[in-house]
C-alpha positions in Angstrom: 0.0 0.0 0.0 1.4 3.4 -1.0 2.1 6.0 1.7 0.1 9.2 1.5 3.3 11.2 2.2 4.8 11.9 -1.2 8.6 12.3 -1.9 10.8 13.2 -4.8 11.9 10.6 -7.4 14.4 11.0 -10.2 15.3 8.2 -12.6 18.2 9.2 -14.8 20.2 7.6 -17.7 23.2 9.1 -19.5 20.8 10.0 -22.4 18.0 11.6 -20.5 15.9 12.0 -17.4 13.3 9.3 -17.7 11.2 10.2 -14.7 11.0 13.0 -12.2 8.4 14.3 -9.8 6.5 13.0 -6.8 6.1 9.4 -5.7 4.3 7.7 -2.9 6.3 4.5 -3.3 9.2 3.2 -5.3 9.8 -0.6 -5.6 13.0 -2.0 -7.1 15.5 -4.8 -6.7 18.9 -4.0 -5.1 22.0 -6.1 -4.6 20.5 -7.1 -1.2 17.0 -7.9 -2.4 13.7 -6.2 -3.2 13.1 -2.8 -1.5 10.2 -0.5 -1.2 11.0 3.1 -0.5 8.6 5.4 1.2 8.9 8.9 2.5 11.3 9.0 5.5 13.3 5.9 4.3 16.7 5.6 5.9 19.5 7.2 3.7 21.0 4.6 1.4 23.4 4.1 -1.5 23.1 0.8 -3.2 23.2 -1.2 -6.4 20.1 -1.7 -8.6 19.8 -5.1 -10.2 18.2 -5.6 -13.6 14.4 -5.6 -13.2 11.3 -3.5 -13.2 11.2 -0.3 -11.1 7.7 0.5 -10.0 6.9 4.1 -9.1 3.5 4.7 -7.5 2.3 8.3 -8.1 0.5 10.2 -5.3 -2.4 11.0 -7.6 -2.8 7.3 -8.5 -1.3 5.0 -11.1 2.0 3.3 -11.4 4.9 4.0 -13.8 7.0 1.0 -14.7 10.5 1.2 -16.0 12.8 -1.6 -17.2 16.1 -0.9 -15.6 19.2 -2.9 -16.6 21.3 -2.2 -13.5 22.6 0.9 -11.8 22.6 2.6 -8.5 20.1 4.1 -6.1 20.5 6.8 -3.5 18.0 7.8 -0.8 18.5 11.2 0.8 16.7 12.9 3.6 16.1 16.6 4.3 16.2 17.6 0.7 14.3 20.8 0.1 11.0 20.1 -1.7 11.2 21.2 -5.4 15.0 21.3 -5.3 17.0 20.5 -8.4 19.9 18.2 -8.7 22.2 21.0 -7.4 20.2 21.1 -4.2 18.7 24.5 -5.0 15.0 25.1 -4.3 12.5 26.2 -1.8 9.9 24.7 0.4 9.7 22.0 3.1 12.3 19.2 3.2 11.8 15.6 2.6 13.0 12.4 1.0 14.5 12.1 -2.5 15.1 8.7 -4.2 17.5 8.9 -7.2 18.0 6.0 -9.5 21.0 6.2 -11.9 20.9 3.6 -14.7 23.2 3.0 -17.6 20.2 1.7 -19.6 16.5 2.1 -18.7 13.2 2.2 -20.7 9.8 3.4 -19.8 7.4 0.5 -20.2 5.2 2.3 -22.8 8.3 2.8 -25.0 9.3 -0.8 -25.2 8.9 -2.7 -28.4 7.5 -5.9 -27.1 7.7 -7.8 -30.4 11.4 -6.9 -30.6 11.9 -8.0 -27.0 10.1 -11.4 -27.7 12.4 -12.0 -30.7 15.5 -11.2 -28.5 14.2 -13.6 -25.9 13.6 -16.3 -28.4 17.2 -15.8 -29.7 18.8 -15.6 -26.3 17.3 -18.7 -24.7 18.8 -21.3 -27.2 22.1 -19.4 -27.2 22.4 -19.7 -23.4 21.4 -23.4 -23.6 24.0 -24.0 -26.3 26.7 -22.4 -24.3 26.0 -24.5 -21.3 23.9 -22.6 -18.8 25.1 -20.4 -16.0 28.4 -18.5 -16.4 29.0 -18.9 -12.7 29.3 -22.7 -13.0 31.5 -22.9 -16.1 34.1 -25.0 -14.3 36.9 -23.8 -16.5 39.0 -22.0 -13.9 38.1 -18.7 -12.3 37.1 -16.8 -15.5 33.5 -17.3 -16.7 33.0 -17.7 -20.5 32.6 -14.2 -22.0 30.1 -15.4 -24.6 28.0 -17.1 -22.0 28.0 -14.0 -19.8 26.8 -11.8 -22.7 24.2 -14.4 -23.8 22.8 -14.5 -20.2 22.8 -10.7 -20.1 20.9 -10.5 -23.4 18.4 -13.0 -22.0 17.9 -11.0 -18.8 17.5 -7.7 -20.7 14.7 -9.3 -22.9 13.0 -10.8 -19.8 13.0 -7.4 -18.0 11.7 -5.6 -21.0 8.8 -8.1 -21.4 8.0 -8.0 -17.7 7.8 -4.2 -17.7 5.8 -3.9 -21.0 3.4 -6.8 -20.5 2.6 -5.5 -17.0 1.2 -2.4 -18.6 -0.5 -4.1 -21.5 1.7 -2.4 -24.1 1.4 -3.9 -27.5 4.3 -4.7 -29.8 5.2 -2.3 -32.7 
């Protein structure tokens, strides 16, 4: 259940700011597990694992974003309406910032392309022998297998985000 106390959210990639504004709840997967951020959350800096970031808006509705890894920072006592430089006015509160190398809004995902990528990645991973962590050939995982598994996970995340919103393929 989303909290009635909104806070600031920013989801940023190197190319653009995907999402900014108010949120009542942000759910994502960190390196330590799934986390729900609400207003007043303890300050935190952590990794973001590939997955769907769900942002509940105070006015209702949920924005879904396919994120392919990155970092999250939770800050307290941030002036309301402040920009990234910390300049602004108003009461202070919580700000959650997600920095992702690659991220896509669910409604912008081409589901047909993601399905084709998934169908290509699954047999490639199977052909290369499964998990890169259990290659058994010394300490170094097979680079081809690592890339194939990453492609598989990207396709899965894209489909999870887009199908959750009912987005049709292009």
